[in-house]
C-alpha positions as CSV (number, residue, x, y, z in Angstrom):
1,X,-4.2,-39.7,-58.1
2,X,-3.6,-36.2,-56.7
3,X,-4.0,-33.3,-58.4
4,X,-1.4,-31.0,-58.0
5,X,-2.5,-27.7,-55.4
6,X,1.1,-26.1,-55.8
7,X,-0.4,-24.4,-53.1
8,X,2.7,-25.2,-51.0
9,X,6.4,-23.7,-51.6
10,X,8.8,-25.9,-52.9
11,X,11.7,-25.3,-50.8
12,X,11.2,-23.9,-47.0
13,X,13.8,-22.8,-43.8
14,X,12.1,-24.8,-41.2
15,X,11.0,-22.3,-38.6
16,X,8.8,-20.5,-41.5
17,X,4.8,-19.8,-41.3
18,X,2.8,-21.0,-43.9
19,X,-0.1,-19.4,-44.9
20,X,-1.8,-20.8,-48.1
21,X,-4.6,-20.7,-49.8
22,X,-6.0,-23.7,-52.3
23,X,-9.3,-22.9,-54.6
24,X,-11.4,-26.6,-54.9
25,X,-14.6,-25.8,-56.7
26,X,-15.4,-29.6,-55.8
27,X,-15.4,-29.6,-52.2
28,X,-16.4,-27.4,-50.6
29,X,-17.5,-27.2,-47.2
30,X,-21.2,-26.7,-47.4
31,X,-21.2,-30.1,-48.8
32,X,-19.1,-32.5,-45.8
33,X,-15.9,-31.7,-47.4
34,X,-13.4,-31.2,-45.2
35,X,-9.3,-31.1,-46.0
36,X,-6.7,-32.3,-43.9
37,X,-2.6,-31.8,-45.5
38,X,-0.2,-34.6,-43.8
39,X,3.2,-33.8,-43.6
40,X,5.5,-37.4,-43.2
41,X,8.0,-35.9,-41.2
42,X,10.2,-38.1,-38.4
43,X,7.5,-37.0,-36.1
44,X,4.8,-37.5,-38.9
45,X,1.6,-34.4,-38.3
46,X,-1.6,-33.2,-40.3
47,X,-3.3,-30.1,-40.1
48,X,-6.8,-29.2,-41.4
49,X,-7.0,-26.6,-44.1
50,X,-9.9,-23.8,-42.6
51,X,-12.4,-22.1,-44.2
52,X,-13.6,-24.1,-48.0
53,X,-16.6,-21.7,-48.0
54,X,-17.3,-22.1,-52.1
55,X,-14.1,-24.8,-52.0
56,X,-11.5,-22.4,-51.1
57,X,-9.7,-24.5,-47.7
58,X,-6.6,-22.4,-46.1
59,X,-3.6,-24.2,-45.3
60,X,-1.8,-22.6,-41.7
61,X,1.4,-23.9,-40.2
62,X,2.6,-22.5,-37.9
63,X,6.4,-22.1,-37.3
64,X,6.5,-23.8,-34.0
65,X,5.3,-26.7,-36.5
66,X,7.7,-26.3,-38.7
67,X,10.5,-25.5,-36.1
68,X,10.3,-30.1,-36.2
69,X,10.7,-30.3,-39.9
70,X,14.4,-31.7,-40.2
71,X,16.0,-30.7,-43.4
72,X,15.9,-32.6,-46.3
73,X,12.9,-33.5,-48.6
74,X,9.8,-33.5,-46.4
75,X,6.7,-35.5,-48.6
76,X,3.0,-34.0,-48.1
77,X,0.1,-35.0,-49.1
78,X,-3.7,-33.9,-48.9
79,X,-6.5,-35.3,-48.1
80,X,-10.3,-34.8,-49.0
81,X,-12.9,-36.5,-46.8
82,X,-16.6,-35.8,-46.9
83,X,-19.1,-36.9,-44.2
84,X,-22.9,-37.3,-44.5
85,X,-24.5,-38.0,-40.8
86,X,-22.5,-40.4,-39.0
87,X,-20.2,-41.5,-41.8
88,X,-17.5,-41.5,-44.5
89,X,-18.9,-41.0,-47.5
90,X,-15.1,-40.9,-49.7
91,X,-12.1,-39.7,-49.5
92,X,-10.7,-38.4,-52.0
93,X,-6.3,-37.1,-52.7
94,X,-6.3,-34.2,-53.2
95,X,-2.5,-32.9,-53.8
96,X,0.8,-34.3,-53.4
97,X,4.3,-33.0,-53.3
98,X,7.2,-32.5,-51.5
99,X,8.7,-29.3,-49.4
100,X,13.0,-29.2,-49.4
101,X,13.4,-27.3,-46.0
102,X,16.6,-26.8,-44.7
103,X,17.6,-26.7,-41.4
104,X,16.5,-23.2,-38.9
105,X,19.3,-21.1,-38.2
106,X,17.3,-20.7,-34.8
107,X,17.6,-23.6,-33.4
108,X,21.2,-26.2,-32.3
109,X,21.6,-29.9,-33.2
110,X,21.2,-32.1,-30.0
111,X,23.5,-33.6,-31.7
112,X,26.4,-30.5,-30.9
113,X,25.9,-31.0,-27.3
114,X,27.0,-34.5,-27.8
115,X,30.0,-33.6,-29.9
116,X,31.2,-30.9,-26.7
117,X,30.9,-33.9,-24.3
118,X,32.6,-36.8,-26.4
119,X,36.2,-34.0,-27.0
120,X,35.9,-32.7,-23.0
121,X,36.2,-36.6,-22.9
122,X,38.9,-36.9,-25.0
123,X,40.8,-33.7,-24.1
124,X,40.8,-35.2,-20.7
125,X,42.0,-38.8,-22.0
126,X,45.3,-38.5,-20.6
127,X,45.3,-36.9,-17.6
128,X,42.7,-38.7,-16.2
129,X,41.2,-42.5,-15.0
130,X,37.4,-41.8,-15.2
131,X,36.3,-43.9,-19.3
132,X,32.5,-42.7,-19.2
133,X,30.6,-39.3,-19.8
134,X,27.8,-38.8,-19.2
135,X,25.0,-37.0,-21.8
136,X,21.9,-35.9,-21.2
137,X,21.1,-38.0,-18.0
138,X,22.9,-41.5,-20.5
139,X,25.7,-42.7,-19.4
140,X,28.5,-43.6,-21.8
141,X,31.5,-46.9,-20.6
142,X,34.6,-46.8,-22.9
143,X,37.7,-48.9,-23.0
144,X,40.4,-46.1,-24.9
145,X,40.5,-43.3,-27.1
146,X,40.4,-44.7,-30.8
147,X,36.0,-45.7,-29.8
148,X,36.1,-42.0,-28.3
149,X,37.5,-41.0,-32.2
150,X,34.7,-43.3,-33.7
151,X,32.0,-41.4,-32.1
152,X,33.3,-38.5,-32.6
153,X,33.4,-39.0,-36.2
154,X,29.4,-39.8,-35.9
155,X,28.0,-36.8,-34.1
156,X,29.8,-34.6,-36.9
157,X,27.6,-36.4,-39.6
158,X,25.1,-36.2,-37.4
159,X,25.3,-32.4,-36.7
160,X,26.2,-32.4,-40.0
161,X,23.1,-34.1,-41.0
162,X,20.4,-32.3,-38.7
163,X,22.6,-28.7,-40.2
164,X,21.9,-29.3,-43.5
165,X,25.7,-28.8,-43.9
166,X,26.7,-31.8,-45.3
167,X,29.6,-31.4,-47.6
168,X,29.8,-33.5,-51.3
169,X,30.5,-36.9,-51.4
170,X,33.2,-38.1,-53.7
171,X,33.2,-40.6,-55.7
172,X,37.0,-41.5,-57.3
173,X,37.2,-44.1,-59.6
174,X,39.9,-46.0,-61.0
175,X,39.8,-47.5,-64.3
176,X,42.8,-50.4,-65.4
């Protein structure tokens, strides 16, 4: 089980820079240790820590790295690996947890572009006999307005997911 280092923030806005120092005296670089943090995002990535003198490891994440994180909970794990000669001697989980990521105000939703195209197709439905549209090089064919309305509803949900602007769900129960 990983020891909680608690060096990473509990909450983060995508696009922020992180630079934190963790003291792990049992894992100094002089003894062949290296520490890497792994982030389980939709596009997972790892970041090696620097330093390690007397077990003081620095984790630095650039704004470009955190900008790729989607809104929501992201799991992370830190792994310390000891190398002796050419072989790995030990691998130890030294930290783990969850960061809650808020959407970046700097990043536009890719679904917003799709939503604009669908809205344009809906607006021209009555005056055009064209029953297809192109979105970022992909052609979409449709037969009637109900298909466009379903696609629009889906796009609205995806924009809300990407931007973190979800409406709270209401669960209604009827007792008889």
